[in-house]
PQR file with spaces between the fields and no chain letter, atoms N, CA, C, O and H, PARSE charges and radii, in Angstrom:
ATOM       1  N    MET     1     117.617  116.675   83.578 -0.4000 1.5000
ATOM       2  CA   MET     1     118.324  116.753   82.341 -0.0000 2.0000
ATOM       3  C    MET     1     117.696  117.084   80.952  0.5500 1.7000
ATOM       4  O    MET     1     116.720  116.669   80.328 -0.5500 1.4000
ATOM       5  N    ARG     2     118.624  117.963   80.747 -0.4000 1.5000
ATOM       6  CA   ARG     2     117.979  118.828   79.639 -0.0000 2.0000
ATOM       7  C    ARG     2     117.790  117.892   77.967  0.5500 1.7000
ATOM       8  O    ARG     2     118.794  117.186   77.876 -0.5500 1.4000
ATOM       9  H    ARG     2     119.417  118.301   81.254  0.4000 1.0000
ATOM      10  N    MET     3     117.263  117.773   77.241 -0.4000 1.5000
ATOM      11  CA   MET     3     116.603  117.051   76.288 -0.0000 2.0000
ATOM      12  C    MET     3     116.760  117.902   75.131  0.5500 1.7000
ATOM      13  O    MET     3     116.809  119.094   75.432 -0.5500 1.4000
ATOM      14  H    MET     3     116.448  118.347   77.315  0.4000 1.0000
ATOM      15  N    LEU     4     116.870  117.604   73.680 -0.4000 1.5000
ATOM      16  CA   LEU     4     116.515  118.370   72.391 -0.0000 2.0000
ATOM      17  C    LEU     4     115.161  118.107   71.834  0.5500 1.7000
ATOM      18  O    LEU     4     115.126  116.962   71.382 -0.5500 1.4000
ATOM      19  H    LEU     4     116.830  116.635   73.435  0.4000 1.0000
ATOM      20  N    LEU     5     114.272  118.606   71.727 -0.4000 1.5000
ATOM      21  CA   LEU     5     113.254  117.966   70.574 -0.0000 2.0000
ATOM      22  C    LEU     5     113.371  118.228   69.218  0.5500 1.7000
ATOM      23  O    LEU     5     113.359  119.399   68.838 -0.5500 1.4000
ATOM      24  H    LEU     5     114.301  119.536   72.094  0.4000 1.0000
ATOM      25  N    VAL     6     113.480  117.327   68.443 -0.4000 1.5000
ATOM      26  CA   VAL     6     113.716  117.461   67.183 -0.0000 2.0000
ATOM      27  C    VAL     6     112.354  117.385   66.399  0.5500 1.7000
ATOM      28  O    VAL     6     111.513  116.548   66.728 -0.5500 1.4000
ATOM      29  H    VAL     6     113.490  116.375   68.751  0.4000 1.0000
ATOM      30  N    LYS     7     112.112  118.370   65.231 -0.4000 1.5000
ATOM      31  CA   LYS     7     110.931  117.783   64.261 -0.0000 2.0000
ATOM      32  C    LYS     7     111.524  117.519   62.930  0.5500 1.7000
ATOM      33  O    LYS     7     111.959  118.557   62.431 -0.5500 1.4000
ATOM      34  H    LYS     7     112.795  119.049   64.964  0.4000 1.0000
ATOM      35  N    LEU     8     111.710  116.288   62.067 -0.4000 1.5000
ATOM      36  CA   LEU     8     112.219  116.014   61.069 -0.0000 2.0000
ATOM      37  C    LEU     8     111.388  115.811   59.984  0.5500 1.7000
ATOM      38  O    LEU     8     110.430  115.117   60.327 -0.5500 1.4000
ATOM      39  H    LEU     8     111.357  115.445   62.472  0.4000 1.0000
ATOM      40  N    GLU     9     111.355  116.112   58.869 -0.4000 1.5000
ATOM      41  CA   GLU     9     110.730  115.689   57.580 -0.0000 2.0000
ATOM      42  C    GLU     9     112.096  115.175   56.333  0.5500 1.7000
ATOM      43  O    GLU     9     113.187  115.631   55.991 -0.5500 1.4000
ATOM      44  H    GLU     9     112.133  116.675   58.591  0.4000 1.0000
ATOM      45  N    CYS    10     111.270  114.028   55.988 -0.4000 1.5000
ATOM      46  CA   CYS    10     112.367  113.388   55.357 -0.0000 2.0000
ATOM      47  C    CYS    10     111.243  112.852   53.730  0.5500 1.7000
ATOM      48  O    CYS    10     110.017  112.767   53.662 -0.5500 1.4000
ATOM      49  H    CYS    10     110.384  113.658   56.267  0.4000 1.0000
ATOM      50  N    ARG    11     112.172  112.621   52.774 -0.4000 1.5000
ATOM      51  CA   ARG    11     111.811  112.221   51.346 -0.0000 2.0000
ATOM      52  C    ARG    11     112.538  111.214   51.034  0.5500 1.7000
ATOM      53  O    ARG    11     113.693  111.206   51.458 -0.5500 1.4000
ATOM      54  H    ARG    11     113.168  112.690   52.829  0.4000 1.0000
ATOM      55  N    LYS    12     112.066  110.115   50.224 -0.4000 1.5000
ATOM      56  CA   LYS    12     112.650  108.870   49.709 -0.0000 2.0000
ATOM      57  C    LYS    12     112.912  108.270   50.965  0.5500 1.7000
ATOM      58  O    LYS    12     114.115  108.150   51.196 -0.5500 1.4000
ATOM      59  H    LYS    12     111.127  110.121   49.879  0.4000 1.0000
ATOM      60  N    ILE    13     112.180  107.877   51.804 -0.4000 1.5000
ATOM      61  CA   ILE    13     112.432  107.068   52.701 -0.0000 2.0000
ATOM      62  C    ILE    13     111.375  106.248   53.049  0.5500 1.7000
ATOM      63  O    ILE    13     110.287  106.808   52.920 -0.5500 1.4000
ATOM      64  H    ILE    13     111.203  107.974   51.616  0.4000 1.0000
ATOM      65  N    ALA    14     111.325  105.010   53.482 -0.4000 1.5000
ATOM      66  CA   ALA    14     109.959  104.461   54.505 -0.0000 2.0000
ATOM      67  C    ALA    14     109.963  104.730   55.485  0.5500 1.7000
ATOM      68  O    ALA    14     111.002  105.127   56.013 -0.5500 1.4000
ATOM      69  H    ALA    14     112.209  104.555   53.588  0.4000 1.0000
ATOM      70  N    VAL    15     108.581  104.613   56.285 -0.4000 1.5000
ATOM      71  CA   VAL    15     108.451  104.951   57.401 -0.0000 2.0000
ATOM      72  C    VAL    15     109.082  104.007   57.948  0.5500 1.7000
ATOM      73  O    VAL    15     109.809  104.424   58.850 -0.5500 1.4000
ATOM      74  H    VAL    15     107.737  104.291   55.856  0.4000 1.0000
ATOM      75  N    GLU    16     109.135  102.526   57.740 -0.4000 1.5000
ATOM      76  CA   GLU    16     109.611  101.589   59.061 -0.0000 2.0000
ATOM      77  C    GLU    16     111.023  101.600   58.980  0.5500 1.7000
ATOM      78  O    GLU    16     111.613  101.156   59.964 -0.5500 1.4000
ATOM      79  H    GLU    16     108.545  102.187   57.008  0.4000 1.0000
ATOM      80  N    GLU    17     111.782  102.061   57.904 -0.4000 1.5000
ATOM      81  CA   GLU    17     113.300  102.291   58.033 -0.0000 2.0000
ATOM      82  C    GLU    17     113.374  103.537   58.815  0.5500 1.7000
ATOM      83  O    GLU    17     114.203  103.393   59.713 -0.5500 1.4000
ATOM      84  H    GLU    17     111.302  102.422   57.105  0.4000 1.0000
ATOM      85  N    LEU    18     112.726  104.929   58.826 -0.4000 1.5000
ATOM      86  CA   LEU    18     112.913  105.589   60.139 -0.0000 2.0000
ATOM      87  C    LEU    18     112.718  105.581   61.054  0.5500 1.7000
ATOM      88  O    LEU    18     113.252  106.372   61.832 -0.5500 1.4000
ATOM      89  H    LEU    18     112.053  105.046   58.096  0.4000 1.0000
ATOM      90  N    VAL    19     111.655  104.473   61.504 -0.4000 1.5000
ATOM      91  CA   VAL    19     111.628  103.812   62.807 -0.0000 2.0000
ATOM      92  C    VAL    19     112.601  103.161   63.372  0.5500 1.7000
ATOM      93  O    VAL    19     113.044  103.458   64.481 -0.5500 1.4000
ATOM      94  H    VAL    19     111.221  103.831   60.872  0.4000 1.0000
ATOM      95  N    GLU    20     113.041  102.172   62.629 -0.4000 1.5000
ATOM      96  CA   GLU    20     114.296  101.261   62.617 -0.0000 2.0000
ATOM      97  C    GLU    20     115.752  102.318   63.156  0.5500 1.7000
ATOM      98  O    GLU    20     116.557  102.135   64.069 -0.5500 1.4000
ATOM      99  H    GLU    20     112.682  101.930   61.728  0.4000 1.0000
ATOM     100  N    LEU    21     115.642  103.339   62.232 -0.4000 1.5000
ATOM     101  CA   LEU    21     116.779  104.273   62.630 -0.0000 2.0000
ATOM     102  C    LEU    21     116.898  105.060   63.905  0.5500 1.7000
ATOM     103  O    LEU    21     117.886  105.248   64.615 -0.5500 1.4000
ATOM     104  H    LEU    21     114.988  103.488   61.490  0.4000 1.0000
ATOM     105  N    LEU    22     115.587  105.500   64.035 -0.4000 1.5000
ATOM     106  CA   LEU    22     115.437  106.467   65.389 -0.0000 2.0000
ATOM     107  C    LEU    22     115.371  105.417   66.443  0.5500 1.7000
ATOM     108  O    LEU    22     115.602  105.722   67.613 -0.5500 1.4000
ATOM     109  H    LEU    22     114.785  105.347   63.458  0.4000 1.0000
ATOM     110  N    SER    23     115.166  104.585   66.209 -0.4000 1.5000
ATOM     111  CA   SER    23     115.130  103.451   67.608 -0.0000 2.0000
ATOM     112  C    SER    23     116.426  103.322   68.617  0.5500 1.7000
ATOM     113  O    SER    23     116.496  103.077   69.821 -0.5500 1.4000
ATOM     114  H    SER    23     114.978  104.338   65.258  0.4000 1.0000
ATOM     115  N    ASP    24     117.581  103.633   67.450 -0.4000 1.5000
ATOM     116  CA   ASP    24     118.833  103.754   68.292 -0.0000 2.0000
ATOM     117  C    ASP    24     119.321  104.761   68.500  0.5500 1.7000
ATOM     118  O    ASP    24     120.481  104.751   68.911 -0.5500 1.4000
ATOM     119  H    ASP    24     117.524  103.832   66.472  0.4000 1.0000
ATOM     120  N    TYR    25     118.715  105.877   68.325 -0.4000 1.5000
ATOM     121  CA   TYR    25     119.085  107.292   68.735 -0.0000 2.0000
ATOM     122  C    TYR    25     118.141  108.306   69.767  0.5500 1.7000
ATOM     123  O    TYR    25     118.449  109.078   70.676 -0.5500 1.4000
ATOM     124  H    TYR    25     117.772  105.885   67.992  0.4000 1.0000
ATOM     125  N    ALA    26     116.707  107.857   69.087 -0.4000 1.5000
ATOM     126  CA   ALA    26     115.911  108.927   70.275 -0.0000 2.0000
ATOM     127  C    ALA    26     115.504  108.167   71.206  0.5500 1.7000
ATOM     128  O    ALA    26     115.784  106.976   71.347 -0.5500 1.4000
ATOM     129  H    ALA    26     116.457  107.230   68.349  0.4000 1.0000
ATOM     130  N    GLU    27     114.765  108.885   71.940 -0.4000 1.5000
ATOM     131  CA   GLU    27     114.212  108.390   73.147 -0.0000 2.0000
ATOM     132  C    GLU    27     112.706  107.505   73.103  0.5500 1.7000
ATOM     133  O    GLU    27     111.849  107.666   72.234 -0.5500 1.4000
ATOM     134  H    GLU    27     114.537  109.852   71.826  0.4000 1.0000
ATOM     135  N    LEU    28     112.653  106.958   73.757 -0.4000 1.5000
ATOM     136  CA   LEU    28     111.173  106.157   74.141 -0.0000 2.0000
ATOM     137  C    LEU    28     110.259  106.873   73.593  0.5500 1.7000
ATOM     138  O    LEU    28     110.443  108.011   74.024 -0.5500 1.4000
ATOM     139  H    LEU    28     113.349  106.827   74.463  0.4000 1.0000
ATOM     140  N    GLY    29     108.842  106.868   72.465 -0.4000 1.5000
ATOM     141  CA   GLY    29     107.922  107.777   72.926 -0.0000 2.0000
ATOM     142  C    GLY    29     107.587  108.749   71.779  0.5500 1.7000
ATOM     143  O    GLY    29     106.697  109.599   71.801 -0.5500 1.4000
ATOM     144  H    GLY    29     108.693  105.943   72.115  0.4000 1.0000
ATOM     145  N    PHE    30     108.952  108.331   70.174 -0.4000 1.5000
ATOM     146  CA   PHE    30     108.689  109.152   69.345 -0.0000 2.0000
ATOM     147  C    PHE    30     107.744  108.799   68.505  0.5500 1.7000
ATOM     148  O    PHE    30     107.225  107.685   68.433 -0.5500 1.4000
ATOM     149  H    PHE    30     109.675  107.640   70.156  0.4000 1.0000
ATOM     150  N    ARG    31     107.435  110.019   67.666 -0.4000 1.5000
ATOM     151  CA   ARG    31     106.344  109.540   66.410 -0.0000 2.0000
ATOM     152  C    ARG    31     106.596  109.600   65.260  0.5500 1.7000
ATOM     153  O    ARG    31     107.534  110.353   64.997 -0.5500 1.4000
ATOM     154  H    ARG    31     107.856  110.924   67.724  0.4000 1.0000
ATOM     155  N    VAL    32     106.127  109.096   64.428 -0.4000 1.5000
ATOM     156  CA   VAL    32     106.822  109.205   62.992 -0.0000 2.0000
ATOM     157  C    VAL    32     105.478  108.732   62.306  0.5500 1.7000
ATOM     158  O    VAL    32     104.845  107.789   62.782 -0.5500 1.4000
ATOM     159  H    VAL    32     105.365  108.485   64.641  0.4000 1.0000
ATOM     160  N    TRP    33     104.991  109.515   61.002 -0.4000 1.5000
ATOM     161  CA   TRP    33     104.211  109.584   60.306 -0.0000 2.0000
ATOM     162  C    TRP    33     104.349  109.654   58.885  0.5500 1.7000
ATOM     163  O    TRP    33     105.475  109.854   58.432 -0.5500 1.4000
ATOM     164  H    TRP    33     105.505  110.281   60.616  0.4000 1.0000
ATOM     165  N    LEU    34     103.130  109.487   57.917 -0.4000 1.5000
ATOM     166  CA   LEU    34     103.883  109.560   56.471 -0.0000 2.0000
ATOM     167  C    LEU    34     102.442  110.775   56.076  0.5500 1.7000
ATOM     168  O    LEU    34     101.293  110.616   56.488 -0.5500 1.4000
ATOM     169  H    LEU    34     102.214  109.324   58.286  0.4000 1.0000
ATOM     170  N    TYR    35     102.805  111.668   55.403 -0.4000 1.5000
ATOM     171  CA   TYR    35     101.791  112.762   54.723 -0.0000 2.0000
ATOM     172  C    TYR    35     102.375  113.382   53.867  0.5500 1.7000
ATOM     173  O    TYR    35     103.323  114.159   53.982 -0.5500 1.4000
ATOM     174  H    TYR    35     103.739  111.797   55.067  0.4000 1.0000
ATOM     175  N    ASP    36     101.575  112.906   52.585 -0.4000 1.5000
ATOM     176  CA   ASP    36     101.870  113.619   51.143 -0.0000 2.0000
ATOM     177  C    ASP    36     102.960  113.421   50.979  0.5500 1.7000
ATOM     178  O    ASP    36     103.685  114.415   51.031 -0.5500 1.4000
ATOM     179  H    ASP    36     100.805  112.275   52.492  0.4000 1.0000
ATOM     180  N    LYS    37     103.562  112.176   50.726 -0.4000 1.5000
ATOM     181  CA   LYS    37     104.826  111.331   50.113 -0.0000 2.0000
ATOM     182  C    LYS    37     105.954  111.860   51.022  0.5500 1.7000
ATOM     183  O    LYS    37     107.072  111.718   50.525 -0.5500 1.4000
ATOM     184  H    LYS    37     102.973  111.369   50.683  0.4000 1.0000
ATOM     185  N    LYS    38     105.919  112.440   52.248 -0.4000 1.5000
ATOM     186  CA   LYS    38     106.873  112.716   53.190 -0.0000 2.0000
ATOM     187  C    LYS    38     106.667  112.112   54.237  0.5500 1.7000
ATOM     188  O    LYS    38     105.468  112.057   54.513 -0.5500 1.4000
ATOM     189  H    LYS    38     105.011  112.555   52.651  0.4000 1.0000
ATOM     190  N    VAL    39     107.638  111.408   55.274 -0.4000 1.5000
ATOM     191  CA   VAL    39     107.765  110.795   56.481 -0.0000 2.0000
ATOM     192  C    VAL    39     108.343  112.248   57.422  0.5500 1.7000
ATOM     193  O    VAL    39     109.433  112.820   57.387 -0.5500 1.4000
ATOM     194  H    VAL    39     108.611  111.453   55.050  0.4000 1.0000
ATOM     195  N    TYR    40     107.090  112.526   58.246 -0.4000 1.5000
ATOM     196  CA   TYR    40     107.470  113.015   59.331 -0.0000 2.0000
ATOM     197  C    TYR    40     108.043  112.553   60.544  0.5500 1.7000
ATOM     198  O    TYR    40     107.900  111.342   60.710 -0.5500 1.4000
ATOM     199  H    TYR    40     106.205  112.061   58.275  0.4000 1.0000
ATOM     200  N    ALA    41     108.752  113.260   61.591 -0.4000 1.5000
ATOM     201  CA   ALA    41     108.930  112.621   63.076 -0.0000 2.0000
ATOM     202  C    ALA    41     109.284  113.797   63.763  0.5500 1.7000
ATOM     203  O    ALA    41     109.748  114.865   63.364 -0.5500 1.4000
ATOM     204  H    ALA    41     108.868  114.244   61.455  0.4000 1.0000
ATOM     205  N    ILE    42     108.944  113.351   64.971 -0.4000 1.5000
ATOM     206  CA   ILE    42     108.862  113.982   66.183 -0.0000 2.0000
ATOM     207  C    ILE    42     109.362  113.391   67.489  0.5500 1.7000
ATOM     208  O    ILE    42     108.491  112.710   68.029 -0.5500 1.4000
ATOM     209  H    ILE    42     108.567  112.483   65.296  0.4000 1.0000
ATOM     210  N    PHE    43     110.527  113.450   68.166 -0.4000 1.5000
ATOM     211  CA   PHE    43     111.492  112.722   68.878 -0.0000 2.0000
ATOM     212  C    PHE    43     112.164  113.617   69.679  0.5500 1.7000
ATOM     213  O    PHE    43     112.286  114.812   69.408 -0.5500 1.4000
ATOM     214  H    PHE    43     111.235  114.003   67.727  0.4000 1.0000
ATOM     215  N    LYS    44     112.764  112.879   71.012 -0.4000 1.5000
ATOM     216  CA   LYS    44     113.589  113.883   71.889 -0.0000 2.0000
ATOM     217  C    LYS    44     114.937  112.921   71.462  0.5500 1.7000
ATOM     218  O    LYS    44     114.909  111.745   71.097 -0.5500 1.4000
ATOM     219  H    LYS    44     112.666  111.908   71.233  0.4000 1.0000
ATOM     220  N    ILE    45     115.975  113.699   71.609 -0.4000 1.5000
ATOM     221  CA   ILE    45     117.073  112.891   71.840 -0.0000 2.0000
ATOM     222  C    ILE    45     118.386  113.900   72.750  0.5500 1.7000
ATOM     223  O    ILE    45     118.560  115.110   72.603 -0.5500 1.4000
ATOM     224  H    ILE    45     115.997  114.653   71.906  0.4000 1.0000
ATOM     225  N    SER    46     119.175  112.977   73.678 -0.4000 1.5000
ATOM     226  CA   SER    46     119.858  113.101   74.396 -0.0000 2.0000
ATOM     227  C    SER    46     120.614  114.348   74.437  0.5500 1.7000
ATOM     228  O    SER    46     120.443  115.165   75.341 -0.5500 1.4000
ATOM     229  H    SER    46     119.034  111.994   73.798  0.4000 1.0000
ATOM     230  N    SER    47     121.246  114.478   73.711 -0.4000 1.5000
ATOM     231  CA   SER    47     122.251  115.512   73.297 -0.0000 2.0000
ATOM     232  C    SER    47     122.690  115.968   71.719  0.5500 1.7000
ATOM     233  O    SER    47     122.084  115.458   70.777 -0.5500 1.4000
ATOM     234  H    SER    47     121.384  113.814   72.976  0.4000 1.0000
ATOM     235  N    MET    48     123.323  116.545   71.579 -0.4000 1.5000
ATOM     236  CA   MET    48     123.714  117.264   70.329 -0.0000 2.0000
ATOM     237  C    MET    48     124.682  116.445   69.521  0.5500 1.7000
ATOM     238  O    MET    48     124.702  116.311   68.297 -0.5500 1.4000
ATOM     239  H    MET    48     123.815  116.959   72.344  0.4000 1.0000
ATOM     240  N    SER    49     125.631  115.821   70.598 -0.4000 1.5000
ATOM     241  CA   SER    49     126.287  114.544   69.859 -0.0000 2.0000
ATOM     242  C    SER    49     125.455  113.548   69.381  0.5500 1.7000
ATOM     243  O    SER    49     125.478  113.065   68.249 -0.5500 1.4000
ATOM     244  H    SER    49     125.614  115.931   71.592  0.4000 1.0000
ATOM     245  N    VAL    50     124.836  113.309   70.152 -0.4000 1.5000
ATOM     246  CA   VAL    50     123.777  112.353   69.652 -0.0000 2.0000
ATOM     247  C    VAL    50     123.228  112.504   68.308  0.5500 1.7000
ATOM     248  O    VAL    50     123.283  111.664   67.409 -0.5500 1.4000
ATOM     249  H    VAL    50     124.817  113.701   71.071  0.4000 1.0000
ATOM     250  N    LEU    51     122.648  113.757   68.259 -0.4000 1.5000
ATOM     251  CA   LEU    51     122.088  114.298   67.025 -0.0000 2.0000
ATOM     252  C    LEU    51     122.924  114.481   66.001  0.5500 1.7000
ATOM     253  O    LEU    51     122.568  114.663   64.837 -0.5500 1.4000
ATOM     254  H    LEU    51     122.603  114.440   68.989  0.4000 1.0000
ATOM     255  N    LYS    52     124.301  114.431   66.489 -0.4000 1.5000
ATOM     256  CA   LYS    52     125.128  114.637   65.383 -0.0000 2.0000
ATOM     257  C    LYS    52     125.388  113.265   64.746  0.5500 1.7000
ATOM     258  O    LYS    52     125.478  113.151   63.523 -0.5500 1.4000
ATOM     259  H    LYS    52     124.591  114.283   67.435  0.4000 1.0000
ATOM     260  N    GLN    53     125.509  112.222   65.588 -0.4000 1.5000
ATOM     261  CA   GLN    53     125.590  110.806   65.043 -0.0000 2.0000
ATOM     262  C    GLN    53     124.702  110.515   63.813  0.5500 1.7000
ATOM     263  O    GLN    53     125.049  110.188   62.678 -0.5500 1.4000
ATOM     264  H    GLN    53     125.435  112.315   66.581  0.4000 1.0000
ATOM     265  N    LEU    54     123.058  110.783   64.494 -0.4000 1.5000
ATOM     266  CA   LEU    54     121.671  110.333   63.827 -0.0000 2.0000
ATOM     267  C    LEU    54     122.157  111.349   62.351  0.5500 1.7000
ATOM     268  O    LEU    54     121.757  110.894   61.280 -0.5500 1.4000
ATOM     269  H    LEU    54     122.776  111.048   65.416  0.4000 1.0000
ATOM     270  N    ILE    55     122.756  112.305   62.310 -0.4000 1.5000
ATOM     271  CA   ILE    55     122.612  113.131   60.827 -0.0000 2.0000
ATOM     272  C    ILE    55     123.903  112.397   60.377  0.5500 1.7000
ATOM     273  O    ILE    55     123.816  111.952   59.232 -0.5500 1.4000
ATOM     274  H    ILE    55     123.081  112.674   63.180  0.4000 1.0000
ATOM     275  N    ASP    56     124.804  112.221   60.859 -0.4000 1.5000
ATOM     276  CA   ASP    56     125.499  111.153   60.156 -0.0000 2.0000
ATOM     277  C    ASP    56     125.150  109.890   59.738  0.5500 1.7000
ATOM     278  O    ASP    56     125.860  109.457   58.831 -0.5500 1.4000
ATOM     279  H    ASP    56     124.875  112.583   61.789  0.4000 1.0000
ATOM     280  N    LYS    57     124.210  109.119   60.153 -0.4000 1.5000
ATOM     281  CA   LYS    57     123.650  107.764   59.637 -0.0000 2.0000
ATOM     282  C    LYS    57     122.358  108.465   58.419  0.5500 1.7000
ATOM     283  O    LYS    57     122.236  107.894   57.335 -0.5500 1.4000
ATOM     284  H    LYS    57     123.633  109.470   60.890  0.4000 1.0000
ATOM     285  N    LEU    58     121.553  109.596   58.715 -0.4000 1.5000
ATOM     286  CA   LEU    58     121.169  110.017   57.590 -0.0000 2.0000
ATOM     287  C    LEU    58     121.737  110.168   56.392  0.5500 1.7000
ATOM     288  O    LEU    58     121.448  109.376   55.495 -0.5500 1.4000
ATOM     289  H    LEU    58     121.651  110.060   59.596  0.4000 1.0000
ATOM     290  N    ASN    59     122.500  111.049   56.210 -0.4000 1.5000
ATOM     291  CA   ASN    59     123.602  111.555   55.592 -0.0000 2.0000
ATOM     292  C    ASN    59     124.340  110.424   54.601  0.5500 1.7000
ATOM     293  O    ASN    59     124.929  110.743   53.569 -0.5500 1.4000
ATOM     294  H    ASN    59     122.735  111.693   56.938  0.4000 1.0000
ATOM     295  N    ALA    60     124.205  108.998   55.107 -0.4000 1.5000
ATOM     296  CA   ALA    60     125.095  107.576   55.011 -0.0000 2.0000
ATOM     297  C    ALA    60     123.679  107.286   53.628  0.5500 1.7000
ATOM     298  O    ALA    60     123.999  107.029   52.468 -0.5500 1.4000
ATOM     299  H    ALA    60     123.726  108.739   55.945  0.4000 1.0000
ATOM     300  N    ILE    61     122.494  107.377   53.985 -0.4000 1.5000
ATOM     301  CA   ILE    61     121.426  107.142   52.760 -0.0000 2.0000
ATOM     302  C    ILE    61     121.797  108.182   51.929  0.5500 1.7000
ATOM     303  O    ILE    61     121.667  109.393   52.106 -0.5500 1.4000
ATOM     304  H    ILE    61     122.234  107.586   54.927  0.4000 1.0000
ATOM     305  N    HIS    62     122.309  107.524   50.931 -0.4000 1.5000
ATOM     306  CA   HIS    62     122.569  108.516   49.648 -0.0000 2.0000
ATOM     307  C    HIS    62     121.016  108.915   48.851  0.5500 1.7000
ATOM     308  O    HIS    62     121.004  110.052   48.380 -0.5500 1.4000
ATOM     309  H    HIS    62     122.414  106.540   50.787  0.4000 1.0000
ATOM     310  N    HIS    63     120.002  108.272   48.702 -0.4000 1.5000
ATOM     311  CA   HIS    63     118.996  108.939   48.247 -0.0000 2.0000
ATOM     312  C    HIS    63     117.911  109.655   49.154  0.5500 1.7000
ATOM     313  O    HIS    63     117.004  110.395   48.774 -0.5500 1.4000
ATOM     314  H    HIS    63     120.011  107.349   49.085  0.4000 1.0000
ATOM     315  N    LEU    64     118.172  109.322   50.230 -0.4000 1.5000
ATOM     316  CA   LEU    64     117.283  110.458   51.320 -0.0000 2.0000
ATOM     317  C    LEU    64     117.725  111.960   51.355  0.5500 1.7000
ATOM     318  O    LEU    64     118.926  112.222   51.410 -0.5500 1.4000
ATOM     319  H    LEU    64     118.909  108.721   50.539  0.4000 1.0000
ATOM     320  N    LYS    65     116.806  112.926   51.325 -0.4000 1.5000
ATOM     321  CA   LYS    65     116.605  114.068   51.263 -0.0000 2.0000
ATOM     322  C    LYS    65     115.960  114.164   52.905  0.5500 1.7000
ATOM     323  O    LYS    65     115.199  113.287   53.314 -0.5500 1.4000
ATOM     324  H    LYS    65     115.830  112.713   51.280  0.4000 1.0000
ATOM     325  N    PHE    66     116.344  115.262   53.709 -0.4000 1.5000
ATOM     326  CA   PHE    66     116.096  115.496   54.973 -0.0000 2.0000
ATOM     327  C    PHE    66     115.889  116.521   55.349  0.5500 1.7000
ATOM     328  O    PHE    66     117.055  116.910   55.278 -0.5500 1.4000
ATOM     329  H    PHE    66     116.963  115.975   53.377  0.4000 1.0000
ATOM     330  N    LYS    67     115.280  117.491   55.778 -0.4000 1.5000
ATOM     331  CA   LYS    67     115.533  118.750   56.405 -0.0000 2.0000
ATOM     332  C    LYS    67     114.718  118.926   58.360  0.5500 1.7000
ATOM     333  O    LYS    67     113.653  118.391   58.668 -0.5500 1.4000
ATOM     334  H    LYS    67     114.333  117.174   55.836  0.4000 1.0000
ATOM     335  N    PHE    68     115.214  119.414   58.922 -0.4000 1.5000
ATOM     336  CA   PHE    68     114.844  119.859   60.529 -0.0000 2.0000
ATOM     337  C    PHE    68     113.980  121.230   60.621  0.5500 1.7000
ATOM     338  O    PHE    68     114.405  122.372   60.446 -0.5500 1.4000
ATOM     339  H    PHE    68     116.080  119.849   58.672  0.4000 1.0000
ATOM     340  N    TYR    69     112.665  120.827   60.941 -0.4000 1.5000
ATOM     341  CA   TYR    69     112.177  122.211   61.279 -0.0000 2.0000
ATOM     342  C    TYR    69     112.374  122.554   62.270  0.5500 1.7000
ATOM     343  O    TYR    69     112.087  123.751   62.258 -0.5500 1.4000
ATOM     344  H    TYR    69     112.320  119.899   61.083  0.4000 1.0000
ATOM     345  N    ARG    70     112.903  122.120   63.781 -0.4000 1.5000
ATOM     346  CA   ARG    70     112.769  122.606   64.698 -0.0000 2.0000
ATOM     347  C    ARG    70     113.856  121.835   65.529  0.5500 1.7000
ATOM     348  O    ARG    70     113.811  120.606   65.484 -0.5500 1.4000
ATOM     349  H    ARG    70     113.137  121.148   63.790  0.4000 1.0000
ATOM     350  N    ILE    71     114.863  122.463   66.309 -0.4000 1.5000
ATOM     351  CA   ILE    71     115.442  121.818   67.254 -0.0000 2.0000
ATOM     352  C    ILE    71     115.512  122.702   68.511  0.5500 1.7000
ATOM     353  O    ILE    71     116.092  123.780   68.639 -0.5500 1.4000
ATOM     354  H    ILE    71     114.900  123.462   66.346  0.4000 1.0000
ATOM     355  N    GLU    72     114.800  122.015   69.403 -0.4000 1.5000
ATOM     356  CA   GLU    72     114.810  123.046   70.436 -0.0000 2.0000
ATOM     357  C    GLU    72     114.755  122.443   72.290  0.5500 1.7000
ATOM     358  O    GLU    72     113.979  121.591   72.724 -0.5500 1.4000
ATOM     359  H    GLU    72     114.329  121.139   69.300  0.4000 1.0000
ATOM     360  N    GLU    73     115.497  122.968   72.846 -0.4000 1.5000
ATOM     361  CA   GLU    73     116.074  122.387   74.216 -0.0000 2.0000
ATOM     362  C    GLU    73     114.709  122.275   75.177  0.5500 1.7000
ATOM     363  O    GLU    73     113.817  123.122   75.125 -0.5500 1.4000
ATOM     364  H    GLU    73     116.127  123.660   72.493  0.4000 1.0000
ATOM     365  N    VAL    74     114.674  121.263   75.947 -0.4000 1.5000
ATOM     366  CA   VAL    74     113.216  120.964   76.609 -0.0000 2.0000
ATOM     367  C    VAL    74     113.723  120.510   78.011  0.5500 1.7000
ATOM     368  O    VAL    74     112.918  120.173   78.880 -0.5500 1.4000
ATOM     369  H    VAL    74     115.399  120.575   75.989  0.4000 1.0000
């Protein structure tokens, strides 16, 4: 089964809030950490449609700024 490996950078969100959000969409074993006032995450997701659902949730958080560093098929 093909998965997507996603690397994400976020600003203006708590680590705990991002972990809670990712737990609904990402596969088990994702990593989230804080560095220099930014929250980073690396995780696997099952499909592009699930990733689009996650993006919709991220966009719904008005103060959040995020960008993807890499999305690759694994």
